[in-house]
The first five atom37 places (N, CA, C, CB, O) and aatype in JSON, in Angstrom:
{
  "aatype": [20, 20, 20, 20, 20, 20, 20, 20, 20, 20, 20, 20, 20, 20, 20, 20, 20, 20, 20, 20, 20, 20, 20, 20, 20, 20, 20, 20, 20, 20, 20, 20, 20, 20, 20, 20, 20, 20, 20, 20, 20, 20, 20, 20, 20, 20, 20, 20, 20, 20, 20, 20, 20, 20, 20, 20, 20, 20, 20, 20, 20, 20, 20, 20, 20, 20, 20, 20, 20, 20, 20, 20, 20, 20, 20, 20, 20, 20, 20, 20, 20, 20, 20, 20, 20, 20, 20, 20, 20, 20, 20, 20, 20, 20, 20, 20, 20, 20, 20, 20, 20, 20, 20, 20, 20, 20, 20, 20, 20, 20, 20, 20, 20, 20, 20, 20, 20, 20, 20, 20, 20, 20, 20, 20],
  "atom_mask": [
    [1, 1, 1, 1, 1],
    [1, 1, 1, 1, 1],
    [1, 1, 1, 1, 1],
    [1, 1, 1, 1, 1],
    [1, 1, 1, 1, 1],
    [1, 1, 1, 1, 1],
    [1, 1, 1, 1, 1],
    [1, 1, 1, 1, 1],
    [1, 1, 1, 1, 1],
    [1, 1, 1, 1, 1],
    [1, 1, 1, 1, 1],
    [1, 1, 1, 1, 1],
    [1, 1, 1, 1, 1],
    [1, 1, 1, 1, 1],
    [1, 1, 1, 1, 1],
    [1, 1, 1, 1, 1],
    [1, 1, 1, 1, 1],
    [1, 1, 1, 1, 1],
    [1, 1, 1, 1, 1],
    [1, 1, 1, 1, 1],
    [1, 1, 1, 1, 1],
    [1, 1, 1, 1, 1],
    [1, 1, 1, 1, 1],
    [1, 1, 1, 1, 1],
    [1, 1, 1, 1, 1],
    [1, 1, 1, 1, 1],
    [1, 1, 1, 1, 1],
    [1, 1, 1, 1, 1],
    [1, 1, 1, 1, 1],
    [1, 1, 1, 1, 1],
    [1, 1, 1, 1, 1],
    [1, 1, 1, 1, 1],
    [1, 1, 1, 1, 1],
    [1, 1, 1, 1, 1],
    [1, 1, 1, 1, 1],
    [1, 1, 1, 1, 1],
    [1, 1, 1, 1, 1],
    [1, 1, 1, 1, 1],
    [1, 1, 1, 1, 1],
    [1, 1, 1, 1, 1],
    [1, 1, 1, 1, 1],
    [1, 1, 1, 1, 1],
    [1, 1, 1, 1, 1],
    [1, 1, 1, 1, 1],
    [1, 1, 1, 1, 1],
    [1, 1, 1, 1, 1],
    [1, 1, 1, 1, 1],
    [1, 1, 1, 1, 1],
    [1, 1, 1, 1, 1],
    [1, 1, 1, 1, 1],
    [1, 1, 1, 1, 1],
    [1, 1, 1, 1, 1],
    [1, 1, 1, 1, 1],
    [1, 1, 1, 1, 1],
    [1, 1, 1, 1, 1],
    [1, 1, 1, 1, 1],
    [1, 1, 1, 1, 1],
    [1, 1, 1, 1, 1],
    [1, 1, 1, 1, 1],
    [1, 1, 1, 1, 1],
    [1, 1, 1, 1, 1],
    [1, 1, 1, 1, 1],
    [1, 1, 1, 1, 1],
    [1, 1, 1, 1, 1],
    [1, 1, 1, 1, 1],
    [1, 1, 1, 1, 1],
    [1, 1, 1, 1, 1],
    [1, 1, 1, 1, 1],
    [1, 1, 1, 1, 1],
    [1, 1, 1, 1, 1],
    [1, 1, 1, 1, 1],
    [1, 1, 1, 1, 1],
    [1, 1, 1, 1, 1],
    [1, 1, 1, 1, 1],
    [1, 1, 1, 1, 1],
    [1, 1, 1, 1, 1],
    [1, 1, 1, 1, 1],
    [1, 1, 1, 1, 1],
    [1, 1, 1, 1, 1],
    [1, 1, 1, 1, 1],
    [1, 1, 1, 1, 1],
    [1, 1, 1, 1, 1],
    [1, 1, 1, 1, 1],
    [1, 1, 1, 1, 1],
    [1, 1, 1, 1, 1],
    [1, 1, 1, 1, 1],
    [1, 1, 1, 1, 1],
    [1, 1, 1, 1, 1],
    [1, 1, 1, 1, 1],
    [1, 1, 1, 1, 1],
    [1, 1, 1, 1, 1],
    [1, 1, 1, 1, 1],
    [1, 1, 1, 1, 1],
    [1, 1, 1, 1, 1],
    [1, 1, 1, 1, 1],
    [1, 1, 1, 1, 1],
    [1, 1, 1, 1, 1],
    [1, 1, 1, 1, 1],
    [1, 1, 1, 1, 1],
    [1, 1, 1, 1, 1],
    [1, 1, 1, 1, 1],
    [1, 1, 1, 1, 1],
    [1, 1, 1, 1, 1],
    [1, 1, 1, 1, 1],
    [1, 1, 1, 1, 1],
    [1, 1, 1, 1, 1],
    [1, 1, 1, 1, 1],
    [1, 1, 1, 1, 1],
    [1, 1, 1, 1, 1],
    [1, 1, 1, 1, 1],
    [1, 1, 1, 1, 1],
    [1, 1, 1, 1, 1],
    [1, 1, 1, 1, 1],
    [1, 1, 1, 1, 1],
    [1, 1, 1, 1, 1],
    [1, 1, 1, 1, 1],
    [1, 1, 1, 1, 1],
    [1, 1, 1, 1, 1],
    [1, 1, 1, 1, 1],
    [1, 1, 1, 1, 1],
    [1, 1, 1, 1, 1],
    [1, 1, 1, 1, 1],
    [1, 1, 1, 1, 1],
    [1, 1, 1, 1, 1]
  ],
  "atom_positions": [
    [[54.45, -6.96, -16.58], [54.96, -7.04, -15.47], [55.75, -8.47, -15.72], [53.89, -6.89, -14.31], [55.33, -9.6, -15.96]],
    [[57.08, -7.9, -15.55], [57.54, -8.94, -14.69], [57.77, -10.29, -13.67], [57.62, -8.65, -14.53], [58.25, -10.05, -12.56]],
    [[57.58, -11.15, -13.87], [57.96, -12.42, -12.64], [59.23, -13.16, -12.43], [57.11, -13.61, -12.85], [59.86, -13.79, -13.27]],
    [[59.53, -12.98, -11.01], [61.44, -13.25, -11.28], [61.2, -14.5, -10.82], [62.92, -12.26, -10.25], [60.37, -15.01, -10.06]],
    [[62.57, -15.07, -11.78], [63.01, -16.8, -11.78], [62.58, -17.49, -10.82], [64.45, -17.16, -11.68], [62.99, -17.09, -9.73]],
    [[62.1, -18.12, -10.81], [61.97, -19.23, -9.82], [62.54, -20.24, -9.92], [60.94, -19.63, -9.64], [62.04, -20.85, -10.86]],
    [[63.77, -21.08, -9.21], [65.01, -21.3, -9.53], [64.52, -23.31, -8.61], [66.48, -19.77, -8.7], [64.09, -23.17, -7.47]],
    [[64.55, -24.09, -8.86], [64.25, -25.16, -8.68], [65.81, -26.23, -8.43], [63.27, -25.4, -9.89], [66.11, -27.12, -7.63]],
    [[66.22, -25.83, -9.1], [67.71, -26.8, -8.95], [68.92, -25.67, -9.29], [67.8, -28.36, -10.35], [68.96, -24.95, -10.28]],
    [[70.03, -25.74, -8.02], [71.22, -25.18, -8.88], [71.97, -25.8, -9.63], [72.05, -24.68, -8.3], [72.43, -26.83, -9.15]],
    [[72.41, -25.42, -11.1], [72.96, -26.23, -11.47], [74.62, -26.2, -11.73], [72.25, -26.44, -12.33], [75.15, -25.09, -11.63]],
    [[75.2, -26.99, -11.97], [76.54, -27.02, -12.09], [77.09, -25.89, -13.27], [76.91, -28.53, -12.4], [76.92, -25.98, -14.49]],
    [[77.76, -24.87, -12.57], [78.1, -24.03, -13.76], [78.63, -24.64, -15.34], [79.21, -23.18, -13.21], [78.7, -24.01, -16.4]],
    [[78.92, -26.0, -15.09], [80.2, -26.31, -16.15], [79.06, -27.09, -17.19], [81.84, -27.55, -15.41], [79.22, -27.37, -18.38]],
    [[77.86, -27.34, -16.32], [76.64, -28.39, -17.12], [76.07, -27.36, -18.4], [75.0, -28.9, -15.8], [75.8, -26.16, -18.3]],
    [[76.01, -28.04, -19.37], [75.03, -27.96, -20.95], [73.41, -28.25, -20.1], [75.58, -29.72, -22.56], [73.05, -29.17, -19.37]],
    [[72.73, -27.11, -20.57], [71.55, -27.38, -20.11], [70.91, -27.09, -21.53], [71.09, -26.55, -18.79], [71.57, -26.93, -22.55]],
    [[69.24, -27.03, -21.42], [68.21, -27.01, -22.5], [67.79, -25.71, -22.29], [67.02, -28.09, -22.45], [67.26, -25.64, -21.19]],
    [[67.8, -24.5, -22.96], [66.85, -22.93, -22.77], [65.72, -23.32, -24.11], [68.11, -20.95, -23.18], [65.6, -23.79, -25.24]],
    [[65.19, -22.83, -23.19], [63.77, -22.31, -24.17], [62.89, -20.69, -23.85], [62.41, -23.66, -23.83], [62.97, -20.04, -22.81]],
    [[62.38, -20.48, -24.62], [61.8, -18.91, -24.86], [60.83, -19.33, -25.6], [62.74, -17.67, -25.64], [60.78, -20.28, -26.39]],
    [[59.75, -18.25, -25.17], [58.36, -18.91, -25.85], [57.7, -17.02, -25.78], [57.2, -20.64, -24.49], [58.01, -16.03, -25.12]],
    [[56.86, -17.28, -26.65], [56.0, -16.07, -26.61], [54.54, -16.44, -27.27], [56.77, -14.82, -27.44], [54.49, -16.98, -28.38]],
    [[52.68, -15.91, -26.09], [52.15, -15.81, -26.8], [51.41, -14.42, -26.95], [51.68, -16.77, -26.73], [51.5, -13.44, -26.21]],
    [[50.67, -14.57, -28.06], [49.76, -13.45, -28.33], [48.64, -13.39, -28.82], [50.15, -12.75, -28.91], [48.54, -13.4, -30.05]],
    [[47.14, -13.3, -27.75], [46.26, -13.85, -27.56], [45.48, -13.0, -29.11], [45.78, -13.75, -25.92], [45.94, -11.91, -29.46]],
    [[44.67, -13.45, -29.66], [44.21, -12.73, -30.75], [42.88, -11.72, -30.09], [43.74, -13.9, -32.01], [42.62, -10.72, -30.76]],
    [[42.21, -11.91, -29.06], [40.93, -10.94, -28.42], [41.44, -10.74, -26.74], [39.06, -11.92, -28.54], [42.22, -11.43, -26.09]],
    [[40.81, -9.79, -26.43], [41.18, -9.57, -24.84], [40.37, -10.5, -24.04], [40.87, -8.02, -24.28], [40.48, -10.64, -22.82]],
    [[39.53, -11.14, -24.83], [38.72, -12.1, -23.94], [39.69, -12.92, -23.61], [37.5, -12.86, -24.53], [40.0, -13.21, -22.46]],
    [[40.11, -13.24, -24.44], [41.51, -14.78, -24.22], [42.53, -14.41, -23.19], [42.71, -15.16, -25.87], [42.81, -15.41, -22.53]],
    [[43.23, -13.3, -22.79], [43.53, -12.89, -21.66], [43.52, -13.34, -20.02], [43.02, -12.12, -21.83], [44.44, -13.49, -19.22]],
    [[42.23, -13.47, -19.91], [42.09, -14.35, -18.42], [42.45, -15.74, -18.83], [40.39, -14.38, -17.66], [43.55, -16.13, -18.43]],
    [[41.61, -16.69, -19.68], [42.07, -17.75, -20.02], [43.47, -18.25, -19.99], [41.7, -17.79, -20.96], [43.82, -19.37, -19.61]],
    [[44.28, -17.24, -20.46], [45.88, -17.56, -20.89], [46.74, -17.47, -19.27], [46.6, -16.06, -22.24], [47.79, -18.07, -19.01]],
    [[45.77, -16.33, -18.09], [46.73, -16.14, -17.06], [46.25, -17.6, -15.83], [46.53, -14.27, -16.38], [46.89, -18.16, -14.94]],
    [[44.63, -17.82, -16.41], [44.25, -19.08, -15.29], [45.11, -20.21, -16.15], [42.19, -19.57, -15.08], [46.02, -20.7, -15.48]],
    [[45.02, -20.61, -17.22], [46.12, -21.7, -17.55], [47.37, -21.84, -16.89], [46.52, -21.58, -18.8], [47.87, -22.69, -16.15]],
    [[47.81, -20.54, -17.49], [49.16, -20.46, -16.9], [49.47, -20.74, -15.16], [49.59, -18.98, -17.27], [50.54, -21.2, -14.75]],
    [[48.72, -20.5, -14.57], [48.54, -21.08, -13.02], [48.35, -22.78, -13.15], [46.96, -20.29, -12.17], [48.72, -23.59, -12.3]],
    [[47.77, -23.04, -14.24], [47.82, -24.55, -14.07], [49.47, -25.11, -14.43], [46.57, -25.29, -15.22], [50.15, -25.76, -13.63]],
    [[49.83, -24.76, -15.56], [50.82, -25.34, -16.03], [52.51, -24.82, -14.92], [50.71, -24.84, -17.78], [53.66, -25.24, -15.02]],
    [[52.02, -23.99, -14.14], [52.91, -23.45, -13.23], [52.9, -24.68, -11.62], [52.26, -21.65, -12.94], [53.62, -24.93, -10.65]],
    [[51.98, -25.0, -12.05], [51.65, -26.12, -10.61], [52.52, -27.25, -11.41], [49.53, -26.72, -10.14], [53.12, -28.11, -10.77]],
    [[52.56, -27.23, -12.72], [52.91, -29.03, -13.44], [54.26, -28.7, -13.42], [52.27, -29.66, -15.35], [54.97, -29.67, -13.13]],
    [[55.04, -27.33, -13.68], [56.31, -27.39, -13.59], [57.07, -27.86, -12.41], [56.65, -26.36, -13.85], [57.99, -28.67, -12.36]],
    [[56.25, -26.88, -11.05], [57.03, -27.35, -9.75], [57.06, -28.54, -9.71], [56.57, -26.98, -8.5], [57.98, -28.93, -8.99]],
    [[56.15, -29.78, -10.39], [56.23, -30.75, -10.06], [57.21, -31.98, -11.34], [54.79, -30.89, -9.68], [57.19, -33.2, -11.29]],
    [[57.87, -31.22, -12.25], [58.41, -31.39, -12.84], [59.92, -31.77, -12.78], [58.04, -30.74, -13.23], [60.75, -31.15, -12.11]],
    [[60.29, -33.17, -13.78], [61.83, -33.79, -13.2], [62.82, -33.05, -14.22], [62.05, -35.78, -13.33], [63.09, -33.59, -15.29]],
    [[63.3, -31.92, -13.89], [64.68, -31.84, -14.93], [64.41, -30.38, -14.99], [64.72, -32.79, -16.68], [65.38, -29.78, -15.47]],
    [[63.4, -29.57, -14.65], [63.58, -28.45, -15.0], [64.57, -27.56, -13.79], [62.17, -27.97, -15.31], [64.74, -27.99, -12.65]],
    [[64.93, -26.74, -14.13], [66.28, -25.72, -13.69], [65.72, -24.22, -12.8], [67.2, -25.13, -15.44], [65.84, -23.75, -11.67]],
    [[65.19, -23.91, -13.83], [64.21, -22.82, -13.22], [63.13, -22.1, -14.24], [65.15, -21.62, -12.59], [63.0, -22.72, -15.29]],
    [[62.23, -20.73, -14.11], [61.89, -20.18, -15.5], [61.37, -19.25, -14.57], [60.93, -20.97, -16.77], [61.28, -19.3, -13.35]],
    [[61.01, -18.32, -15.47], [60.74, -16.95, -15.44], [59.57, -16.6, -16.67], [62.22, -16.13, -15.63], [59.44, -17.05, -17.81]],
    [[58.89, -15.72, -15.98], [57.34, -14.97, -17.14], [57.98, -14.22, -16.89], [55.5, -14.75, -16.97], [59.02, -14.09, -16.24]],
    [[56.63, -12.99, -18.07], [56.43, -12.13, -18.6], [55.06, -11.59, -19.17], [57.17, -12.28, -19.22], [54.52, -11.85, -20.24]],
    [[54.71, -10.9, -18.31], [52.84, -10.36, -19.18], [53.01, -8.68, -18.95], [50.75, -11.13, -17.91], [53.31, -8.02, -17.96]],
    [[52.63, -8.25, -20.63], [51.94, -6.87, -20.76], [50.36, -7.41, -21.02], [52.66, -5.81, -22.2], [49.76, -7.98, -21.93]],
    [[50.12, -7.03, -20.01], [48.32, -7.02, -20.69], [47.91, -5.95, -21.59], [47.09, -6.81, -19.47], [47.36, -6.15, -22.67]],
    [[48.13, -5.08, -21.23], [47.57, -4.19, -22.57], [47.71, -4.68, -23.58], [48.07, -2.98, -22.86], [46.67, -5.19, -23.99]],
    [[48.56, -4.78, -24.24], [49.23, -5.32, -25.2], [49.02, -7.22, -25.64], [50.65, -4.88, -24.71], [49.46, -7.82, -26.62]],
    [[48.21, -7.73, -24.5], [48.01, -9.13, -24.98], [48.98, -9.84, -24.62], [47.86, -9.32, -26.32], [48.63, -10.96, -24.25]],
    [[50.38, -9.57, -24.56], [51.36, -10.68, -24.89], [52.18, -11.03, -23.57], [52.4, -10.19, -26.11], [52.56, -10.43, -22.57]],
    [[52.24, -11.99, -23.97], [53.16, -12.99, -22.44], [54.13, -13.78, -23.2], [52.02, -14.39, -21.3], [53.95, -14.29, -24.31]],
    [[55.32, -13.82, -22.36], [56.84, -14.51, -22.74], [56.97, -15.48, -21.27], [58.45, -13.05, -22.95], [56.5, -15.16, -20.18]],
    [[57.64, -16.55, -21.54], [58.54, -17.64, -20.72], [59.77, -17.86, -20.97], [58.13, -18.86, -20.8], [60.25, -18.15, -22.06]],
    [[60.46, -17.7, -19.71], [62.39, -18.64, -20.27], [61.9, -19.64, -19.41], [64.55, -17.82, -19.67], [60.84, -19.59, -18.79]],
    [[62.8, -20.63, -19.39], [63.06, -21.94, -18.77], [64.49, -22.01, -18.98], [62.25, -23.2, -19.39], [65.06, -21.28, -19.8]],
    [[65.15, -22.93, -18.22], [65.99, -24.17, -18.46], [65.93, -25.22, -17.4], [67.42, -23.8, -18.6], [65.92, -25.12, -16.17]],
    [[65.9, -26.53, -18.39], [65.92, -27.86, -18.08], [67.5, -28.91, -18.34], [64.68, -28.33, -18.97], [68.3, -28.73, -19.27]],
    [[67.58, -29.68, -17.55], [68.42, -30.34, -17.08], [68.78, -31.07, -18.46], [67.97, -31.09, -15.85], [69.98, -31.28, -18.64]],
    [[67.7, -31.59, -19.69], [68.06, -32.04, -20.88], [67.14, -31.44, -21.68], [68.13, -33.43, -21.01], [66.31, -30.69, -21.16]],
    [[67.14, -31.71, -23.31], [65.75, -31.7, -24.33], [65.19, -33.27, -23.8], [66.21, -31.62, -26.46], [64.06, -33.66, -24.1]],
    [[65.68, -33.69, -23.35], [64.7, -34.89, -22.8], [63.11, -34.51, -21.72], [65.89, -35.88, -21.73], [61.88, -34.6, -21.81]],
    [[64.12, -34.09, -20.77], [62.82, -33.47, -19.57], [62.29, -32.03, -19.99], [63.52, -33.2, -17.75], [61.54, -31.24, -19.43]],
    [[62.86, -32.0, -21.0], [61.44, -30.21, -21.05], [60.64, -30.98, -22.3], [62.4, -27.76, -21.88], [59.43, -30.75, -22.26]],
    [[61.06, -31.85, -23.4], [60.17, -32.5, -23.82], [59.07, -33.32, -23.14], [60.72, -33.04, -24.43], [57.91, -33.27, -23.53]],
    [[59.54, -34.2, -21.95], [58.63, -34.71, -21.53], [57.03, -34.32, -20.69], [59.32, -35.26, -21.07], [55.98, -34.93, -20.49]],
    [[57.89, -32.21, -20.19], [56.78, -31.77, -19.97], [55.78, -31.45, -21.3], [57.07, -30.7, -19.17], [54.63, -31.89, -21.4]],
    [[56.51, -30.5, -22.43], [55.82, -30.65, -22.89], [54.66, -31.16, -23.97], [56.11, -30.35, -22.67], [53.89, -30.57, -24.73]],
    [[54.99, -32.81, -23.57], [54.53, -33.64, -24.08], [53.18, -33.83, -22.77], [55.68, -34.75, -24.49], [52.04, -34.23, -23.02]],
    [[53.56, -33.55, -21.78], [52.23, -33.78, -20.64], [51.13, -32.86, -20.18], [52.73, -34.02, -19.38], [51.09, -31.63, -20.26]],
    [[50.31, -33.63, -19.73], [49.22, -32.32, -19.37], [49.63, -32.18, -17.66], [47.09, -32.84, -19.68], [49.94, -32.96, -16.76]],
    [[49.47, -31.0, -17.77], [48.2, -30.1, -18.71], [48.8, -29.34, -19.94], [47.39, -28.75, -17.69], [48.19, -28.92, -20.93]],
    [[50.19, -29.25, -19.66], [50.99, -28.39, -21.31], [50.26, -28.7, -22.08], [52.52, -28.78, -22.05], [49.42, -27.9, -22.48]],
    [[50.32, -29.77, -22.48], [49.96, -30.3, -23.85], [48.83, -29.85, -24.1], [49.93, -31.69, -24.04], [48.83, -28.97, -24.96]],
    [[47.29, -30.28, -23.42], [46.04, -29.85, -23.4], [46.19, -28.39, -23.68], [45.34, -30.18, -22.13], [45.68, -27.88, -24.68]],
    [[46.9, -27.7, -22.78], [46.5, -26.0, -22.94], [47.14, -25.75, -24.12], [47.07, -24.84, -21.71], [46.66, -24.76, -24.67]],
    [[48.52, -26.54, -25.07], [48.74, -25.52, -26.08], [47.2, -26.08, -27.25], [50.72, -25.68, -26.86], [46.68, -25.58, -28.25]],
    [[47.07, -26.78, -26.8], [45.93, -27.4, -27.94], [44.85, -26.87, -27.98], [45.51, -28.72, -27.83], [44.35, -26.61, -29.07]],
    [[44.11, -26.53, -26.59], [43.27, -25.97, -26.39], [43.59, -24.02, -26.88], [43.01, -26.5, -24.95], [42.64, -23.36, -27.32]],
    [[44.43, -23.64, -26.77], [44.72, -22.1, -26.51], [45.06, -21.94, -28.51], [46.52, -21.69, -24.99], [45.05, -20.91, -29.18]],
    [[45.3, -23.17, -28.9], [46.14, -22.75, -30.41], [45.37, -21.85, -31.32], [46.45, -24.13, -31.4], [45.84, -20.93, -31.99]],
    [[43.94, -22.28, -31.25], [43.07, -21.42, -32.39], [42.67, -19.7, -31.68], [41.29, -22.49, -32.76], [42.07, -18.8, -32.27]],
    [[43.02, -19.68, -30.77], [42.82, -18.5, -29.99], [44.29, -17.54, -30.11], [42.43, -19.01, -28.35], [44.12, -16.34, -29.89]],
    [[45.67, -17.98, -30.43], [46.38, -17.22, -31.22], [46.63, -16.36, -31.82], [46.52, -17.4, -31.58], [46.29, -16.72, -32.95]],
    [[47.29, -14.66, -31.97], [47.6, -14.31, -33.19], [48.99, -14.86, -33.46], [47.47, -12.87, -33.34], [49.41, -14.95, -34.61]],
    [[49.68, -15.2, -32.46], [50.73, -15.4, -32.76], [51.15, -16.03, -32.07], [51.3, -14.67, -32.97], [50.94, -15.63, -30.93]],
    [[52.07, -17.51, -32.19], [52.65, -18.22, -30.99], [54.13, -18.85, -31.33], [51.6, -19.43, -30.54], [54.32, -19.38, -32.43]],
    [[55.04, -18.79, -30.48], [55.9, -19.49, -30.47], [56.96, -20.19, -29.37], [56.26, -18.96, -31.14], [57.15, -19.62, -28.3]],
    [[57.63, -21.44, -29.67], [58.14, -21.35, -28.53], [59.97, -21.54, -29.5], [57.36, -22.71, -27.21], [60.1, -21.75, -30.7]],
    [[61.01, -21.39, -28.54], [62.51, -21.43, -29.65], [63.14, -22.19, -28.75], [63.53, -19.84, -30.11], [63.13, -21.58, -27.68]],
    [[63.78, -23.4, -28.64], [65.15, -24.13, -28.28], [66.43, -23.32, -28.31], [65.4, -25.28, -29.26], [66.97, -22.85, -29.31]],
    [[66.92, -23.21, -26.79], [68.86, -23.09, -27.33], [69.79, -23.68, -26.07], [69.57, -21.0, -27.6], [69.46, -23.97, -24.92]],
    [[70.78, -23.71, -26.59], [71.89, -24.61, -25.41], [72.27, -23.18, -24.62], [73.71, -25.66, -26.29], [72.44, -22.06, -25.09]],
    [[72.33, -23.62, -23.39], [72.67, -22.75, -22.78], [73.74, -23.51, -21.88], [71.55, -22.05, -22.23], [73.99, -24.69, -22.12]],
    [[74.34, -22.85, -20.91], [74.97, -23.37, -19.95], [75.11, -23.15, -18.54], [75.8, -23.34, -20.29], [75.22, -21.93, -18.44]],
    [[75.18, -23.7, -17.29], [74.99, -23.99, -15.96], [75.2, -22.74, -15.37], [75.85, -25.07, -15.43], [74.52, -22.32, -14.43]],
    [[76.16, -22.11, -15.91], [76.81, -20.83, -15.02], [75.82, -19.45, -15.75], [78.97, -20.6, -15.36], [76.23, -18.33, -15.46]],
    [[74.66, -19.55, -16.58], [74.6, -18.8, -17.36], [73.05, -18.33, -16.74], [74.92, -19.35, -18.78], [72.43, -17.31, -17.05]],
    [[72.69, -19.32, -15.85], [71.65, -19.25, -14.81], [71.39, -18.62, -13.58], [71.55, -20.13, -14.52], [71.79, -19.15, -12.54]],
    [[70.73, -17.51, -13.55], [68.77, -17.83, -14.11], [69.48, -16.97, -15.56], [66.73, -16.59, -12.81], [70.5, -16.35, -15.87]],
    [[68.34, -17.36, -16.05], [68.31, -16.86, -17.57], [67.3, -15.81, -17.61], [67.93, -18.03, -18.7], [66.42, -15.83, -16.74]],
    [[67.31, -15.04, -18.37], [66.91, -13.47, -18.45], [65.78, -13.45, -19.55], [68.3, -12.38, -18.93], [65.92, -14.44, -20.28]],
    [[64.78, -12.73, -19.89], [64.01, -13.0, -21.14], [64.31, -12.49, -22.26], [62.86, -12.72, -21.07], [64.06, -12.92, -23.39]],
    [[65.0, -11.31, -21.84], [65.36, -10.4, -23.23], [66.6, -11.21, -23.7], [65.78, -8.54, -22.95], [66.84, -11.51, -24.87]],
    [[67.57, -11.58, -22.32], [69.1, -12.3, -23.21], [68.64, -13.39, -24.21], [70.36, -13.26, -22.01], [69.22, -13.46, -25.3]],
    [[67.67, -14.22, -23.92], [67.12, -15.41, -24.08], [66.64, -15.02, -25.66], [65.93, -15.84, -22.86], [66.98, -15.59, -26.7]],
    [[66.02, -14.19, -25.54], [65.48, -13.8, -26.94], [66.04, -12.8, -27.95], [64.3, -13.33, -26.73], [65.53, -12.36, -28.98]],
    [[67.15, -12.59, -27.43], [68.38, -12.15, -28.79], [69.56, -13.13, -28.94], [69.26, -10.56, -28.47], [70.58, -12.77, -29.53]],
    [[69.42, -14.45, -28.38], [69.57, -15.53, -28.6], [68.96, -16.03, -30.11], [69.12, -16.09, -27.49], [69.54, -16.16, -31.18]],
    [[67.85, -16.21, -29.8], [67.02, -16.68, -30.74], [66.26, -16.21, -31.95], [66.38, -17.05, -30.18], [65.56, -17.0, -32.59]]
  ]
}
């Protein structure tokens, strides 16, 4: 199931932004509820984060797969979010429970927003 792009700022079409796409695949089904619960915490953090342009999520629950894509005004604003709680704490807490997880950054222009998860995956 895809969760639509949530926009926080309308970027200048000519601006250069920092994009990020990520993937989580828990080892066990019993971890899935924790991922969903912690995602809500991170969404609350995102709503308060300076520099966020917007984000979208995807979940394939039967396969235990989760994706996220976001656009940020700068690498610095993205890094501040990554290093702040609850994101930093969640990342550490769930790390051992993941079969696979990764996040990749890429440059994106303001005219490419909103970002699409499939297109972002092709870029990285």
